[in-house]
C-alpha positions as CSV (number, residue, x, y, z in Angstrom):
1,M,0.1,0.3,0.1
2,W,2.8,2.5,0.8
3,T,4.6,1.5,-2.3
4,L,1.8,2.2,-4.5
5,T,0.8,5.7,-2.7
6,A,4.6,6.5,-3.0
7,L,4.5,6.0,-6.8
8,L,1.4,7.6,-7.4
9,L,2.9,10.8,-5.4
10,Q,5.8,10.8,-7.9
11,V,3.9,11.0,-11.1
12,P,3.3,14.6,-11.9
13,H,-0.2,15.9,-12.3
14,S,-1.1,16.2,-16.2
15,G,-1.3,19.7,-15.8
16,Q,1.8,20.3,-13.8
17,A,4.3,20.2,-16.8
18,A,2.5,22.7,-18.3
19,T,2.9,25.3,-15.3
20,L,6.4,24.5,-14.7
21,E,9.0,26.9,-16.4
22,K,11.7,25.5,-18.5
23,P,15.1,25.0,-16.7
24,T,17.6,27.5,-17.5
25,L,21.0,25.8,-19.3
26,S,24.1,27.4,-19.2
27,L,27.6,27.0,-20.4
28,H,30.7,27.6,-19.0
29,P,32.9,29.3,-20.0
30,P,30.2,30.9,-21.7
31,W,31.8,31.0,-25.5
32,T,30.1,28.4,-28.1
33,T,32.9,27.5,-30.0
34,I,36.2,25.9,-28.7
35,F,39.1,24.1,-29.4
36,K,39.6,20.1,-30.5
37,G,40.3,18.5,-27.3
38,E,39.0,21.2,-25.0
39,R,36.2,20.6,-22.4
40,V,33.3,22.8,-20.8
41,T,30.8,22.7,-18.3
42,L,27.3,22.5,-18.8
43,R,24.5,23.3,-15.7
44,C,20.8,23.0,-15.8
45,D,19.1,24.9,-13.1
46,G,15.5,24.7,-12.9
47,Y,12.5,23.8,-10.7
48,H,12.6,20.3,-9.0
49,P,9.3,19.2,-7.0
50,L,10.1,17.6,-3.8
51,L,7.6,14.4,-4.5
52,L,8.0,13.4,-0.8
53,E,11.9,13.2,-0.9
54,L,12.0,9.4,-1.7
55,R,14.7,9.7,-4.1
56,P,16.8,12.5,-5.6
57,I,15.1,14.0,-8.4
58,S,17.4,13.4,-11.5
59,T,18.4,15.7,-14.8
60,L,18.0,14.2,-18.0
61,W,20.6,15.4,-20.7
62,Y,20.3,15.1,-24.4
63,L,22.7,15.4,-27.2
64,G,20.5,15.7,-30.3
65,H,18.0,13.5,-29.9
66,A,20.3,10.9,-27.8
67,L,20.0,10.8,-24.2
68,L,23.3,11.0,-22.3
69,P,23.8,8.8,-19.2
70,S,24.2,11.8,-16.9
71,H,22.1,12.6,-14.1
72,K,23.9,15.1,-12.4
73,K,23.2,18.6,-12.3
74,S,26.3,19.8,-14.3
75,I,28.2,17.3,-16.9
76,E,31.8,18.1,-18.7
77,V,31.7,17.6,-22.5
78,Q,33.8,18.1,-25.4
79,A,31.7,16.7,-28.3
80,P,30.2,19.1,-30.7
81,G,26.3,19.1,-31.2
82,V,23.1,20.6,-29.7
83,Y,22.5,20.3,-26.2
84,R,19.3,20.0,-23.9
85,C,18.5,19.5,-20.5
86,Q,15.4,18.5,-18.5
87,T,14.1,18.3,-14.8
88,R,11.7,15.8,-14.0
89,G,8.0,17.2,-14.3
90,A,9.4,20.3,-16.5
91,P,9.5,20.9,-20.2
92,V,13.0,20.7,-22.0
93,S,15.3,23.7,-22.0
94,D,16.2,26.0,-24.6
95,P,19.4,24.6,-26.7
96,I,22.8,25.6,-26.6
97,H,25.0,24.9,-29.9
98,L,28.8,23.9,-29.1
99,S,31.2,24.0,-32.1
100,V,34.5,22.5,-32.1
101,S,37.6,23.5,-34.4
102,N,40.4,22.7,-35.5
103,D,41.8,25.8,-36.7
104,W,44.8,28.1,-35.7
105,L,41.8,30.8,-34.8
106,I,38.5,30.9,-33.5
107,L,36.0,33.6,-32.9
108,Q,34.1,32.8,-29.6
109,V,30.7,34.5,-29.2
110,P,28.5,34.0,-26.0
111,Y,26.2,31.1,-26.1
112,A,23.3,33.5,-24.2
113,P,21.4,35.7,-26.3
114,V,22.1,39.4,-26.5
115,F,19.1,41.6,-26.6
116,E,18.8,45.6,-27.3
117,G,21.1,47.9,-24.9
118,E,23.3,45.0,-23.6
119,P,26.8,44.7,-24.1
120,L,27.9,42.1,-27.1
121,V,31.6,40.8,-26.1
122,M,33.7,39.1,-28.7
123,R,37.0,37.1,-28.4
124,C,39.4,36.3,-31.0
125,R,41.5,33.6,-29.6
126,G,44.4,31.9,-30.9
127,W,45.3,28.2,-30.9
128,Y,45.5,27.1,-27.0
129,D,45.5,30.6,-26.2
130,K,48.5,31.9,-28.0
131,V,48.9,35.9,-28.6
132,V,47.2,36.9,-31.5
133,Y,48.7,40.4,-33.4
134,K,47.4,42.5,-35.8
135,L,43.8,41.9,-34.8
136,H,41.3,42.7,-37.0
137,Y,37.3,42.4,-36.2
138,Y,35.0,42.1,-39.1
139,H,31.2,42.6,-39.6
140,D,29.5,41.5,-42.6
141,G,32.8,41.7,-44.3
142,Q,33.8,45.4,-43.1
143,A,36.7,45.9,-40.7
144,V,35.3,47.8,-37.4
145,R,38.1,47.3,-35.1
146,Y,41.6,46.5,-35.1
147,F,43.8,45.9,-32.1
148,H,47.9,45.5,-31.8
149,S,47.5,42.4,-29.9
150,S,44.7,39.8,-28.6
151,T,41.8,42.0,-26.9
152,N,37.9,41.4,-26.8
153,Y,35.7,43.6,-28.9
154,T,32.9,45.0,-27.0
155,V,29.7,46.7,-28.3
156,L,28.7,48.5,-25.0
157,Q,24.9,48.8,-26.2
158,A,24.2,46.5,-28.7
159,R,21.4,47.5,-31.8
160,A,19.5,45.2,-33.8
161,S,21.8,46.7,-36.7
162,D,24.6,44.9,-34.9
163,S,23.4,41.1,-35.8
164,G,25.2,39.7,-39.0
165,R,28.4,37.5,-39.5
166,Y,31.6,38.5,-37.4
167,Q,35.0,37.2,-38.3
168,C,38.3,38.0,-37.0
169,S,42.0,38.1,-38.5
170,G,45.7,38.2,-36.9
171,T,48.9,36.6,-37.0
172,M,50.4,34.6,-34.5
173,R,54.4,33.6,-33.7
174,I,54.8,30.1,-34.0
175,P,57.8,30.5,-33.5
176,V,58.2,33.5,-36.1
177,E,55.3,35.8,-37.1
178,S,52.9,33.7,-39.5
179,A,50.7,35.2,-42.7
180,P,47.5,36.5,-41.5
181,M,45.0,33.8,-40.6
182,F,41.3,34.0,-40.4
183,S,38.6,32.7,-38.4
184,A,35.5,31.1,-39.2
185,K,32.3,33.4,-39.8
186,V,29.6,33.6,-37.0
187,A,26.5,34.7,-36.8
188,V,25.3,36.7,-34.2
189,T,21.7,38.0,-33.5
190,V,20.6,40.8,-31.3
191,Q,17.0,40.0,-30.0
192,E,14.3,42.7,-29.7
193,L,14.0,43.8,-26.2
194,F,10.3,45.3,-26.5
195,Q,8.2,45.5,-29.7
196,A,7.8,49.3,-31.1
197,P,5.0,50.9,-29.1
198,V,1.3,51.8,-30.3
199,L,-0.6,54.6,-29.1
200,Q,-4.1,53.4,-28.2
201,V,-7.4,55.4,-27.4
202,T,-8.6,53.2,-24.1
203,S,-11.7,56.0,-24.0
204,P,-14.2,57.9,-26.1
205,A,-13.7,61.4,-27.0
206,E,-17.4,61.9,-25.4
207,A,-16.5,60.8,-22.5
208,R,-16.4,63.3,-19.5
209,G,-12.6,64.0,-18.2
210,G,-10.8,64.1,-21.2
211,V,-9.8,60.8,-23.7
212,A,-7.5,58.3,-22.2
213,L,-4.5,57.1,-24.0
214,R,-2.4,53.9,-23.3
215,C,1.3,53.5,-24.8
216,D,1.2,49.7,-25.7
217,T,3.7,47.6,-25.7
218,R,5.4,44.0,-25.6
219,L,8.6,42.5,-23.7
220,H,10.5,39.8,-25.1
221,P,9.1,36.5,-22.9
222,R,12.7,36.3,-21.5
223,K,12.9,39.8,-20.4
224,R,9.3,40.1,-19.2
225,D,10.4,41.6,-15.6
226,T,12.4,45.0,-17.5
227,P,10.6,47.7,-15.9
228,L,9.8,50.6,-18.9
229,Q,8.7,53.8,-18.6
230,F,6.9,56.0,-21.2
231,A,6.3,59.5,-22.2
232,F,4.0,61.4,-24.1
233,Y,3.9,64.0,-26.9
234,K,1.8,66.4,-28.5
235,Y,3.4,66.9,-32.1
236,S,7.2,68.0,-30.9
237,R,6.3,69.1,-27.3
238,P,6.3,66.8,-24.6
239,V,2.9,67.0,-22.5
240,R,4.1,64.2,-20.0
241,R,7.7,63.3,-19.3
242,F,9.1,59.6,-18.6
243,D,7.3,58.0,-16.1
244,W,6.3,54.6,-15.0
245,A,2.8,54.7,-16.0
246,A,1.6,53.7,-19.3
247,D,-1.7,55.4,-19.3
248,Y,-2.2,59.2,-20.4
249,T,-5.6,61.6,-20.2
250,V,-5.8,64.1,-22.8
251,P,-7.3,67.6,-20.9
252,E,-10.8,68.1,-21.9
253,P,-10.0,71.6,-23.2
254,E,-7.7,70.2,-26.0
255,L,-10.1,68.2,-27.6
256,D,-12.0,70.7,-29.4
257,E,-9.2,70.7,-32.1
258,L,-7.7,67.9,-34.1
259,E,-4.6,67.1,-32.5
260,A,-1.7,64.3,-33.2
261,Y,0.0,62.6,-30.2
262,W,2.7,60.0,-30.0
263,C,4.3,58.1,-27.0
264,E,7.6,57.0,-26.3
265,A,9.1,53.4,-24.5
266,A,12.2,53.6,-22.8
267,T,14.0,51.2,-20.3
268,A,15.2,53.0,-16.9
269,T,18.8,53.8,-18.3
270,R,17.6,54.9,-21.8
271,S,19.7,52.6,-23.5
272,V,16.8,51.4,-25.8
273,R,14.0,53.7,-26.9
274,K,11.5,53.4,-29.5
275,R,8.6,55.7,-30.6
276,S,4.9,54.8,-31.8
277,P,3.3,56.0,-34.8
278,W,1.2,59.2,-34.8
279,L,-2.3,59.2,-33.5
280,Q,-4.8,61.7,-34.9
281,L,-7.4,62.5,-32.2
282,P,-10.4,64.0,-34.0
283,G,-11.9,65.9,-30.8
284,R,-15.5,67.1,-30.3
285,G,-15.2,69.5,-33.2
286,S,-14.9,66.9,-35.7
287,A,-16.8,64.1,-34.1
288,P,-20.1,62.7,-35.7
289,G,-23.3,64.7,-34.2
290,P,-24.6,68.0,-34.1
291,A,-22.5,71.2,-35.8
292,P,-20.1,73.2,-32.9
293,T,-21.3,76.5,-32.1
294,A,-17.3,77.4,-31.9
295,A,-15.6,77.7,-35.0
296,P,-12.5,75.5,-35.2
297,A,-9.1,76.9,-35.1
298,P,-7.9,77.6,-39.0
299,H,-4.9,74.9,-38.8
300,A,-7.7,72.3,-37.5
301,A,-10.0,72.7,-40.8
302,A,-7.0,72.4,-42.9
303,L,-6.0,69.0,-41.6
304,A,-6.9,65.9,-43.3
305,P,-6.8,62.1,-41.5
306,G,-3.7,60.2,-42.3
307,S,-0.6,58.8,-40.4
308,K,1.3,62.2,-41.1
309,P,2.3,64.4,-38.5
310,L,0.3,67.9,-38.9
311,S,2.7,70.8,-39.2
312,F,2.2,74.4,-39.0
313,R,5.0,75.3,-41.1
314,K,4.1,77.9,-44.3
315,P,3.9,76.2,-47.5
316,P,7.1,76.6,-49.9
317,V,6.1,79.8,-52.3
318,S,6.5,78.9,-55.7
319,R,9.1,81.1,-57.9
320,S,7.9,80.4,-61.4
321,V,4.7,82.4,-60.9
322,P,4.9,85.1,-63.6
323,A,4.9,88.6,-62.4
324,M,1.1,90.4,-62.4
325,P,0.9,94.3,-63.5
326,N,1.6,96.7,-61.4
327,A,-2.2,98.0,-60.6
328,T,-1.1,100.9,-58.9
329,S,0.7,102.3,-61.5
330,A,-2.7,102.8,-63.3
331,G,-4.1,104.6,-60.6
332,L,-5.9,102.3,-58.8
333,Q,-7.1,104.3,-55.7
334,D,-9.7,103.6,-52.6
335,P,-13.2,104.2,-53.7
336,A,-13.8,105.2,-50.0
337,A,-11.9,108.1,-50.7
338,G,-13.6,109.4,-54.0
339,G,-10.9,109.1,-56.1
340,P,-10.7,107.5,-59.8
341,T,-10.6,103.8,-59.8
342,A,-8.8,101.9,-62.4
343,A,-10.3,99.8,-65.0
344,P,-10.4,96.0,-64.2
345,L,-7.3,94.1,-65.0
346,A,-9.2,92.0,-67.6
347,C,-10.1,95.3,-69.5
348,A,-6.7,96.8,-69.4
349,P,-4.7,97.2,-72.7
350,Q,-2.2,94.4,-72.9
351,T,1.3,96.0,-73.4
352,P,3.6,94.1,-75.4
353,A,6.8,93.0,-73.4
354,A,9.5,94.9,-74.7
355,G,12.2,92.9,-76.2
356,P,16.3,93.4,-75.6
357,P,17.8,96.7,-76.6
358,V,19.9,96.7,-79.7
359,P,23.3,98.4,-79.1
360,D,24.3,101.0,-81.6
361,P,27.9,100.5,-83.1
362,D,28.8,104.2,-83.0
363,L,28.3,104.5,-79.8
364,L,30.1,101.3,-78.8
365,L,33.3,102.5,-80.9
366,R,33.3,105.8,-79.0
367,E,33.2,103.8,-75.7
368,M,36.2,101.5,-76.8
369,Q,38.1,104.7,-78.0
370,L,37.6,106.7,-74.7
371,L,38.6,103.6,-72.4
372,K,41.9,103.3,-74.7
373,G,42.7,106.8,-74.2
374,L,42.1,106.6,-70.4
375,L,44.5,103.2,-70.2
376,S,47.2,105.0,-72.5
377,R,47.2,108.0,-70.0
378,L,47.3,105.8,-66.9
379,V,50.6,104.0,-68.3
380,L,52.3,107.1,-69.4
381,G,52.0,108.6,-65.9
382,L,53.6,105.5,-64.2
383,K,56.3,105.6,-66.7
384,E,57.5,109.3,-67.1
385,P,55.2,112.3,-65.7
386,R,56.4,114.4,-68.4
387,A,55.7,112.5,-71.3
388,L,52.1,112.6,-69.5
389,A,52.0,116.4,-69.5
390,E,53.0,116.5,-73.2
391,H,50.3,114.1,-73.9
392,R,47.9,115.9,-72.2
393,G,48.9,119.2,-74.1
394,A,48.4,117.2,-77.4
395,S,44.9,116.0,-76.5
396,E,43.7,119.3,-75.5
397,T,44.2,120.5,-79.4
398,P,40.7,120.7,-80.7
399,V,40.3,118.2,-83.7
400,V,38.2,119.2,-86.8
401,E,36.2,116.8,-88.3
402,S,36.1,117.2,-92.3
């Protein structure tokens, strides 16, 4: 009887496996690529139900689809492949891909996923820790960093744009300095910490007390405990700076005009910031129903619904508009002053546009002769002042044209 009771207690309930979380599989050292012959440690941490403590709860280890013989909480491995673990009554853990290389140079990246805003560390390692000189790191084929000798490459705050394929190159002294050697390319993916927020209306404009807005986003399942702060903006002006609350209420006096709002979600350190699309609030003035007694603001009537933000900038003035005739030159005056008024513009006689003036050849010739005389006087004055005086006397003699 006691044996049957113990066996029944050891079998988990059918719904228990669904409620238990997956165990956490970790790698020590935390690099997914090692040299041939090296060993690393895998550790499985998860929830272990007591089950009357009749015998220790074992841990199951998988290499691919094969079940490993060990049932300890941590194991040492050196074979390449995909490793998983499972505690009794819980789902299987996330996998860890272990690669084994026989090259002179390897690029090591962390096994754990890297999220936006977190540091991304890479390590270019020589064969059994030989020093690497003239070290270059590459991202998608482009050199991004150079070091004189072995140094880790760190991206302090990773972004989605940091995802891609990385590689390193360098030389080693074995015993003399070798030619540049390249590691195999390694794919790195920066996980999204949270989705871009969406600004939503949680109460209609007809509700008293204003319109309630909510800045809605979703964290990654592994980072669901990360605290976020939210800010709200009206056009480019902040109406509420960063706070822990994801809700904001638009004051009622602002509801008479069409307005554009957007929100921003960020981590507490502002390492990751994302903004929502624009949200147009129609307000009471444009809501369906009886016409409002107060006329809307001039800019509100010109706004059309859409996803683009509203702007108060003046439209650009076209420079290709032909110039209109000057009405004041025709004697247009104020009718209230009793003065004469010009005829309508459509009835005014159209004056043909004057073409370019035709140059007079004689006039041009005289101007050129005058300019030549002035230049000659200047040259003579600089060379010999006496010759200039004689030249002036000769020039004053009148010339009689026949």
